[in-house]
C-alpha positions as a Markdown table, in Angstrom:
| # | Residue | x | y | z |
|---|---|---|---|---|
| 1 | Met | 54.5 | -10.9 | 26.4 |
| 2 | Lys | 50.8 | -10.5 | 27.4 |
| 3 | Lys | 50.9 | -6.8 | 26.8 |
| 4 | Leu | 52.3 | -7.4 | 23.2 |
| 5 | Ile | 49.7 | -10.0 | 22.5 |
| 6 | Gln | 46.9 | -7.6 | 23.6 |
| 7 | Ile | 48.3 | -4.7 | 21.5 |
| 8 | Ala | 48.5 | -7.1 | 18.6 |
| 9 | Phe | 45.0 | -8.2 | 19.1 |
| 10 | Ile | 43.7 | -4.6 | 19.3 |
| 11 | Ile | 45.6 | -3.7 | 16.1 |
| 12 | Leu | 44.2 | -6.6 | 14.2 |
| 13 | Phe | 40.7 | -5.9 | 15.6 |
| 14 | Ser | 41.1 | -2.4 | 14.6 |
| 15 | Phe | 42.1 | -3.3 | 11.0 |
| 16 | Ser | 39.1 | -5.7 | 10.7 |
| 17 | Val | 36.6 | -3.1 | 11.9 |
| 18 | Gln | 38.0 | -0.5 | 9.4 |
| 19 | Ala | 37.9 | -3.1 | 6.5 |
| 20 | Gln | 34.2 | -3.8 | 7.4 |
| 21 | Asp | 33.5 | 0.0 | 7.5 |
| 22 | Lys | 35.1 | 0.3 | 4.1 |
| 23 | Lys | 32.8 | -2.4 | 2.8 |
| 24 | Ala | 29.7 | -0.7 | 4.2 |
| 25 | Lys | 30.8 | 2.6 | 2.7 |
| 26 | Ala | 31.4 | 1.0 | -0.8 |
| 27 | Leu | 28.0 | -0.6 | -0.7 |
| 28 | Leu | 26.3 | 2.6 | 0.3 |
| 29 | Asp | 28.2 | 4.4 | -2.4 |
| 30 | Gln | 26.9 | 1.9 | -5.0 |
| 31 | Val | 23.3 | 2.4 | -3.8 |
| 32 | Thr | 23.7 | 6.2 | -4.2 |
| 33 | Ser | 25.2 | 5.8 | -7.6 |
| 34 | Lys | 22.3 | 3.5 | -8.7 |
| 35 | Val | 19.6 | 5.9 | -7.5 |
| 36 | Lys | 21.2 | 8.9 | -9.3 |
| 37 | Ser | 21.5 | 6.9 | -12.6 |
| 38 | Tyr | 17.7 | 6.7 | -13.1 |
| 39 | Asn | 15.5 | 9.1 | -14.8 |
| 40 | Asn | 12.6 | 8.3 | -12.4 |
| 41 | Ile | 11.8 | 5.9 | -9.8 |
| 42 | Val | 8.4 | 4.4 | -8.8 |
| 43 | Ile | 8.0 | 2.6 | -5.5 |
| 44 | Asp | 5.3 | 0.8 | -3.8 |
| 45 | Phe | 5.9 | 0.1 | -0.1 |
| 46 | Lys | 4.6 | -1.2 | 3.1 |
| 47 | Tyr | 5.0 | 0.7 | 6.5 |
| 48 | Ser | 4.7 | -0.9 | 9.8 |
| 49 | Leu | 4.9 | 0.8 | 13.3 |
| 50 | Asn | 5.2 | -1.4 | 16.5 |
| 51 | Asn | 5.7 | -0.6 | 20.1 |
| 52 | Ala | 5.3 | -3.5 | 22.4 |
| 53 | Lys | 5.0 | -1.3 | 25.7 |
| 54 | Glu | 2.3 | 0.9 | 24.2 |
| 55 | Asn | 0.6 | -2.1 | 22.6 |
| 56 | Ile | 0.7 | -0.4 | 19.1 |
| 57 | Asn | 0.7 | -2.3 | 15.9 |
| 58 | Gln | -0.1 | -0.4 | 12.6 |
| 59 | Asp | 0.4 | -1.2 | 9.1 |
| 60 | Ser | 0.0 | 1.0 | 6.0 |
| 61 | Lys | 0.8 | 1.0 | 2.3 |
| 62 | Gly | 1.9 | 3.6 | 0.1 |
| 63 | Asn | 3.6 | 4.6 | -3.1 |
| 64 | Val | 5.8 | 7.4 | -4.3 |
| 65 | Thr | 7.0 | 8.6 | -7.8 |
| 66 | Leu | 10.4 | 10.3 | -7.9 |
| 67 | Lys | 12.2 | 12.3 | -10.5 |
| 68 | Gly | 15.1 | 14.4 | -9.4 |
| 69 | Asn | 14.0 | 16.5 | -6.5 |
| 70 | Gln | 10.3 | 16.2 | -7.7 |
| 71 | Tyr | 7.9 | 13.8 | -6.2 |
| 72 | Val | 4.3 | 12.5 | -5.7 |
| 73 | Leu | 3.8 | 10.6 | -2.4 |
| 74 | Asn | 0.6 | 8.9 | -1.5 |
| 75 | Phe | 0.4 | 7.6 | 2.0 |
| 76 | Met | -2.2 | 7.2 | 4.7 |
| 77 | Gly | -4.8 | 8.8 | 2.6 |
| 78 | Ile | -2.7 | 12.0 | 2.0 |
| 79 | Thr | -1.0 | 13.1 | -1.2 |
| 80 | Lys | 2.1 | 15.2 | -1.2 |
| 81 | Ile | 3.4 | 16.8 | -4.4 |
| 82 | Phe | 6.6 | 18.7 | -4.7 |
| 83 | Asp | 7.1 | 20.4 | -8.1 |
| 84 | Gly | 10.8 | 21.5 | -7.4 |
| 85 | Lys | 9.6 | 24.9 | -5.6 |
| 86 | Lys | 6.3 | 24.3 | -3.8 |
| 87 | Asn | 5.0 | 21.6 | -1.6 |
| 88 | Tyr | 1.4 | 20.7 | -1.8 |
| 89 | Thr | -0.1 | 18.5 | 0.9 |
| 90 | Ile | -3.7 | 17.4 | -0.2 |
| 91 | Ile | -6.0 | 15.9 | 2.5 |
| 92 | Pro | -9.2 | 14.6 | 1.1 |
| 93 | Glu | -10.8 | 13.7 | 4.4 |
| 94 | Asp | -10.7 | 17.6 | 5.5 |
| 95 | Glu | -11.0 | 18.8 | 2.0 |
| 96 | Glu | -7.8 | 21.0 | 2.7 |
| 97 | Ile | -4.6 | 21.7 | 0.7 |
| 98 | Thr | -1.5 | 23.2 | 2.5 |
| 99 | Ile | 0.8 | 25.0 | 0.2 |
| 100 | Ser | 4.4 | 25.9 | 1.3 |
| 101 | Ser | 7.9 | 26.5 | 0.0 |
| 102 | Val | 10.8 | 24.0 | 0.5 |
| 103 | Asn | 14.3 | 24.9 | 0.7 |
| 104 | Glu | 15.9 | 21.9 | -1.0 |
| 105 | Asn | 19.5 | 23.2 | -0.1 |
| 106 | Asp | 18.5 | 22.6 | 3.6 |
| 107 | Asp | 20.4 | 19.6 | 4.8 |
| 108 | Asn | 17.7 | 19.1 | 7.4 |
| 109 | Ala | 14.8 | 19.1 | 4.9 |
| 110 | Ile | 13.6 | 15.3 | 4.6 |
| 111 | Thr | 12.0 | 14.7 | 1.3 |
| 112 | Pro | 11.2 | 11.2 | -0.3 |
| 113 | Ser | 14.0 | 11.5 | -2.8 |
| 114 | Lys | 16.5 | 12.0 | 0.0 |
| 115 | Met | 15.1 | 9.0 | 1.7 |
| 116 | Leu | 17.1 | 6.7 | -0.8 |
| 117 | Thr | 20.4 | 8.6 | 0.1 |
| 118 | Phe | 19.7 | 9.9 | 3.6 |
| 119 | Phe | 22.6 | 7.8 | 4.9 |
| 120 | Asn | 25.4 | 9.8 | 3.2 |
| 121 | Ser | 25.8 | 12.0 | 6.3 |
| 122 | Gly | 25.0 | 12.0 | 9.9 |
| 123 | Tyr | 25.8 | 8.4 | 10.7 |
| 124 | Lys | 28.3 | 5.8 | 11.5 |
| 125 | Tyr | 27.8 | 2.8 | 9.6 |
| 126 | Tyr | 28.8 | -0.9 | 10.0 |
| 127 | Met | 28.4 | -4.2 | 8.1 |
| 128 | Asp | 25.7 | -6.4 | 9.7 |
| 129 | Ile | 24.1 | -9.6 | 8.8 |
| 130 | Leu | 23.5 | -11.1 | 5.3 |
| 131 | Gln | 20.1 | -12.7 | 4.9 |
| 132 | Asp | 18.4 | -14.8 | 2.2 |
| 133 | Val | 15.0 | -13.4 | 1.6 |
| 134 | Arg | 13.0 | -15.5 | -0.9 |
| 135 | Gly | 16.1 | -16.1 | -3.0 |
| 136 | Arg | 17.4 | -12.6 | -2.7 |
| 137 | Lys | 20.6 | -11.8 | -0.8 |
| 138 | Ile | 20.0 | -8.9 | 1.5 |
| 139 | Gln | 23.1 | -7.2 | 3.1 |
| 140 | Tyr | 22.2 | -5.2 | 6.2 |
| 141 | Ile | 24.2 | -2.2 | 7.2 |
| 142 | Lys | 23.8 | -0.8 | 10.6 |
| 143 | Leu | 23.5 | 3.0 | 10.9 |
| 144 | Ile | 24.1 | 4.9 | 14.2 |
| 145 | Pro | 23.0 | 8.6 | 14.2 |
| 146 | Thr | 25.9 | 10.8 | 15.3 |
| 147 | Asn | 23.4 | 13.4 | 16.7 |
| 148 | Pro | 22.9 | 12.5 | 20.4 |
| 149 | Arg | 19.6 | 14.3 | 20.4 |
| 150 | Asp | 18.3 | 11.9 | 17.6 |
| 151 | Gln | 15.4 | 9.7 | 19.0 |
| 152 | Arg | 16.5 | 6.8 | 16.8 |
| 153 | Lys | 18.8 | 4.3 | 18.5 |
| 154 | Glu | 19.9 | 2.6 | 15.2 |
| 155 | Ile | 18.8 | 1.9 | 11.7 |
| 156 | Leu | 19.2 | -1.3 | 9.9 |
| 157 | Leu | 19.3 | -0.7 | 6.0 |
| 158 | Gly | 18.6 | -3.9 | 4.0 |
| 159 | Ile | 20.3 | -3.6 | 0.5 |
| 160 | Asp | 19.7 | -6.1 | -2.4 |
| 161 | Val | 23.3 | -7.4 | -3.2 |
| 162 | Gln | 22.5 | -7.9 | -6.8 |
| 163 | Thr | 20.5 | -4.8 | -7.8 |
| 164 | Lys | 22.0 | -2.5 | -5.2 |
| 165 | His | 18.4 | -1.3 | -4.5 |
| 166 | Ile | 17.1 | -0.7 | -1.0 |
| 167 | Tyr | 14.8 | -3.6 | 0.1 |
| 168 | Asn | 13.8 | -2.4 | 3.5 |
| 169 | Leu | 14.6 | 0.1 | 6.4 |
| 170 | Ile | 14.2 | -0.7 | 10.0 |
| 171 | Glu | 14.3 | 2.0 | 12.6 |
| 172 | Met | 14.6 | 1.3 | 16.2 |
| 173 | Gly | 13.7 | 4.1 | 18.5 |
| 174 | Lys | 15.2 | 4.9 | 22.0 |
| 175 | Lys | 11.8 | 4.4 | 23.6 |
| 176 | Gly | 11.0 | 1.0 | 22.0 |
| 177 | Thr | 9.3 | 2.1 | 18.9 |
| 178 | Lys | 10.1 | 0.0 | 15.7 |
| 179 | Thr | 9.3 | 1.2 | 12.4 |
| 180 | Thr | 9.8 | -0.8 | 9.2 |
| 181 | Leu | 9.6 | 0.3 | 5.6 |
| 182 | Thr | 9.6 | -2.6 | 3.1 |
| 183 | Val | 9.8 | -2.0 | -0.7 |
| 184 | Asn | 7.3 | -4.2 | -2.5 |
| 185 | Ser | 8.1 | -3.0 | -5.9 |
| 186 | Phe | 10.9 | -0.9 | -7.3 |
| 187 | Lys | 10.4 | 0.3 | -10.9 |
| 188 | Thr | 12.7 | 2.7 | -12.8 |
| 189 | Asn | 12.6 | 4.9 | -16.0 |
| 190 | Gln | 8.8 | 4.6 | -16.3 |
| 191 | Pro | 6.7 | 6.6 | -18.8 |
| 192 | Leu | 5.3 | 9.6 | -16.9 |
| 193 | Ser | 2.9 | 12.2 | -17.7 |
| 194 | Lys | 4.3 | 15.6 | -18.4 |
| 195 | Asn | 2.0 | 16.9 | -15.7 |
| 196 | Gln | 3.0 | 14.3 | -13.2 |
| 197 | Phe | 4.5 | 16.8 | -10.7 |
| 198 | Ile | 2.2 | 19.7 | -11.4 |
| 199 | Phe | -0.5 | 20.5 | -8.9 |
| 200 | Ala | -3.8 | 21.3 | -10.5 |
| 201 | Gln | -6.0 | 23.4 | -8.2 |
| 202 | Ser | -9.0 | 22.9 | -10.6 |
| 203 | Lys | -9.3 | 19.3 | -9.5 |
| 204 | Tyr | -10.2 | 20.4 | -5.9 |
| 205 | Pro | -12.8 | 23.1 | -6.4 |
| 206 | Asn | -14.3 | 22.9 | -2.9 |
| 207 | Tyr | -11.0 | 22.5 | -0.9 |
| 208 | Tyr | -9.8 | 25.1 | 1.4 |
| 209 | Ile | -6.5 | 26.3 | 0.4 |
| 210 | Asn | -4.0 | 27.0 | 3.3 |
| 211 | Lys | -0.8 | 29.0 | 2.0 |
| 212 | Leu | 1.9 | 29.2 | 4.5 |
| 213 | Asp | 4.1 | 31.6 | 2.7 |
């Protein structure tokens, strides 16, 4: 009888876990669908890096404009532009610009546009806590990297239940490092300049141009 009860419990627990996994997958699919439905996205964000053992506490702000696979990212004093073919990294402090090609078909290529849908492969996912953040219902999904060489232990992805937009992303490293990206504003379908994603070398007359390919 005890064995039958144990088996029944395991089966019920298994069904419960599968149901939660399906809920997590359904929510992630809704986030992906929302992202793909917009003509463009403009995000202002805060980035925090913490490691208690190393006594590291760093906060930075940035913004990114996305349209398809094109983007302009401003973060930590550096501007990155991807026009769909070439990647331009502009470093005003060094007066240097690095130009390189990017293979967008490479699944390992991480770009700002993919950061909104990165969770679609390479992770196991589970429903986590539901929090009330200033009147917003934020549902967290725990992501576990399937690659054992990944230096991240787990990721918590916070999703606004009403808008299906990503609110924040918390990464826990295997060595105790915690990074948090929080979206301060998420605007969509904004009026953009036709030259928004075009690199204009004339704006940087004294910069050293480093072409990698």
